[in-house]
C-alpha positions as CSV (number, residue, x, y, z in Angstrom):
1,X,205.3,-128.1,141.3
2,X,204.1,-124.8,139.5
3,X,200.9,-124.2,141.0
4,X,201.0,-120.5,140.8
5,X,201.1,-120.4,137.2
6,X,198.2,-122.6,136.7
7,X,196.5,-120.2,139.3
8,X,197.0,-117.6,137.6
9,X,196.2,-118.9,134.0
10,X,192.8,-120.0,135.7
11,X,191.9,-117.1,136.7
12,X,193.0,-115.1,133.7
13,X,190.5,-117.3,131.7
14,X,188.0,-116.8,134.0
15,X,188.7,-112.9,133.7
16,X,189.5,-112.3,137.2
17,X,191.2,-109.8,138.8
18,X,193.6,-110.1,141.5
19,X,191.3,-107.6,143.4
20,X,188.0,-109.9,143.0
21,X,191.0,-113.0,144.1
22,X,191.2,-110.9,147.9
23,X,187.8,-110.2,147.6
24,X,186.7,-113.4,147.6
25,X,189.2,-115.1,149.3
26,X,190.2,-112.7,151.7
27,X,194.1,-113.1,151.2
28,X,195.8,-109.7,150.6
29,X,197.2,-109.0,147.1
30,X,200.7,-109.3,147.8
31,X,200.3,-112.9,149.2
32,X,198.0,-113.7,146.0
33,X,200.9,-112.2,143.5
34,X,203.3,-114.0,145.9
35,X,201.2,-117.7,144.9
36,X,201.2,-117.1,141.3
37,X,204.9,-115.8,140.7
38,X,205.4,-119.0,142.9
39,X,207.3,-117.3,145.7
40,X,205.5,-119.1,148.4
41,X,203.9,-122.2,148.9
42,X,200.0,-122.3,150.2
43,X,199.0,-124.5,152.6
44,X,196.1,-127.0,151.5
45,X,193.5,-124.7,153.2
46,X,194.5,-121.8,151.4
47,X,194.5,-123.6,147.9
48,X,190.8,-125.1,149.0
49,X,189.8,-121.1,149.2
50,X,191.4,-120.7,145.9
51,X,190.2,-123.8,144.2
52,X,186.7,-122.8,145.5
53,X,187.0,-119.4,143.9
54,X,187.9,-120.6,140.5
55,X,185.2,-123.0,140.1
56,X,188.0,-125.8,140.2
57,X,188.8,-129.3,141.9
58,X,191.4,-128.9,144.4
59,X,193.5,-132.0,142.9
60,X,193.5,-130.2,139.5
61,X,195.8,-127.6,140.7
62,X,198.4,-129.9,141.9
63,X,198.5,-131.9,138.4
64,X,201.6,-131.7,137.1
65,X,201.6,-130.6,133.3
66,X,202.4,-134.6,132.1
67,X,199.4,-135.4,134.1
68,X,196.4,-133.4,132.2
69,X,193.8,-134.6,130.0
70,X,195.3,-135.8,126.9
71,X,193.5,-134.8,123.6
72,X,194.3,-136.8,120.1
73,X,192.7,-135.4,117.2
74,X,191.0,-138.2,114.7
75,X,193.6,-136.5,112.0
76,X,196.2,-136.8,114.6
77,X,196.1,-140.8,115.2
78,X,199.0,-143.1,114.3
79,X,198.0,-146.1,112.0
80,X,199.6,-149.1,111.4
81,X,198.6,-151.2,108.5
82,X,200.1,-155.0,108.5
83,X,200.3,-156.4,104.8
84,X,200.5,-160.2,105.4
85,X,196.8,-160.0,107.4
86,X,195.6,-156.7,106.1
87,X,194.7,-155.5,109.5
88,X,194.9,-151.7,110.2
89,X,195.5,-150.5,113.8
90,X,194.4,-147.0,114.9
91,X,196.1,-145.8,117.8
92,X,193.2,-143.9,119.5
93,X,194.6,-142.8,122.9
94,X,197.1,-143.7,125.8
95,X,197.5,-143.5,129.7
96,X,200.2,-145.1,131.8
97,X,199.7,-148.9,130.8
98,X,196.5,-148.3,129.2
99,X,196.0,-148.2,125.6
100,X,193.4,-148.1,123.3
101,X,192.9,-149.1,119.9
102,X,190.2,-149.6,116.5
103,X,191.3,-152.6,115.0
104,X,189.8,-153.4,111.4
105,X,189.6,-156.6,110.3
106,X,188.5,-157.0,106.4
107,X,186.5,-160.2,105.5
108,X,188.8,-163.5,106.1
109,X,191.2,-161.4,108.1
110,X,193.0,-162.0,111.6
111,X,195.2,-161.8,114.1
112,X,197.5,-164.6,112.1
113,X,198.6,-167.4,114.4
114,X,198.1,-167.6,118.1
115,X,200.0,-164.7,119.7
116,X,200.7,-163.4,123.3
117,X,202.3,-160.8,125.1
118,X,201.9,-159.1,128.4
119,X,198.8,-157.5,129.5
120,X,195.1,-157.5,129.7
121,X,192.7,-157.0,126.8
122,X,188.8,-155.9,126.6
123,X,187.3,-155.8,123.5
124,X,184.1,-154.6,121.9
125,X,182.8,-155.7,118.7
126,X,181.7,-152.6,117.0
127,X,180.8,-154.1,113.8
128,X,180.8,-157.3,111.8
129,X,181.3,-161.0,113.2
130,X,184.3,-162.3,114.5
131,X,185.7,-165.6,115.9
132,X,187.7,-165.4,119.2
133,X,189.8,-167.7,120.4
134,X,192.1,-168.5,124.0
135,X,192.8,-171.8,124.7
136,X,190.1,-174.2,124.8
137,X,187.5,-171.3,124.4
138,X,186.1,-170.6,120.9
139,X,182.9,-167.4,120.6
140,X,181.9,-166.2,117.4
141,X,180.9,-163.0,118.7
142,X,178.7,-159.5,116.8
143,X,178.4,-156.3,117.2
144,X,177.7,-154.8,120.9
145,X,178.8,-158.2,121.9
146,X,182.6,-158.0,124.6
147,X,185.0,-159.9,125.8
148,X,188.3,-159.8,127.5
149,X,191.1,-162.3,128.2
150,X,194.4,-162.4,129.8
151,X,196.7,-161.6,126.8
152,X,200.0,-164.0,128.2
153,X,197.7,-166.7,127.2
154,X,197.5,-167.6,123.1
155,X,194.9,-165.7,121.7
156,X,193.2,-165.2,117.9
157,X,190.6,-163.1,116.6
158,X,189.5,-163.7,113.1
159,X,186.8,-161.8,110.7
160,X,183.9,-164.5,109.6
161,X,181.7,-162.1,107.8
162,X,180.8,-161.2,104.8
163,X,181.4,-157.3,105.9
164,X,184.5,-155.6,107.4
165,X,184.6,-156.0,111.3
166,X,185.7,-153.4,113.8
167,X,186.6,-154.5,117.1
168,X,187.7,-151.4,119.8
169,X,190.6,-153.0,122.2
170,X,191.5,-151.5,125.6
171,X,195.3,-153.3,126.4
172,X,196.4,-152.7,130.0
173,X,199.9,-153.6,130.6
174,X,202.5,-153.0,133.9
175,X,204.8,-150.2,132.2
């Protein structure tokens, strides 16, 4: 865990000198330097003091690099298109077992036959009119409506409107 580099980076970004850190934390210059160079492991109490001075939550200092916030710009999104169904799927974000997708259904397009896979899904109809079916359940849904289901039970979605439909989908599955 590289807490020291993170502390130094935040301190520099906030334009605080080591001398100012010493004054605000009550810690010595040498001790702060040793922390920032990862030559010593500070106590939780010391980290709380440093976090307060840097105005960051203590848990932020403890995050590993791969646990930090991830940003994906619109032009960096992976987009999948399915010729047989004309669906366009934009992969918006993912974290652990959770992924968020925006699916665009042209008029009449569907997910094909009823399909099933691991996980749970939650949907928000952003635009258009769709039919969602699972087992004996069948619903017509429009903009603003939501639905969710256990994805391991066969399911089907179709655009039954005259315009393009867009559905925001959050999928969770154990890794």
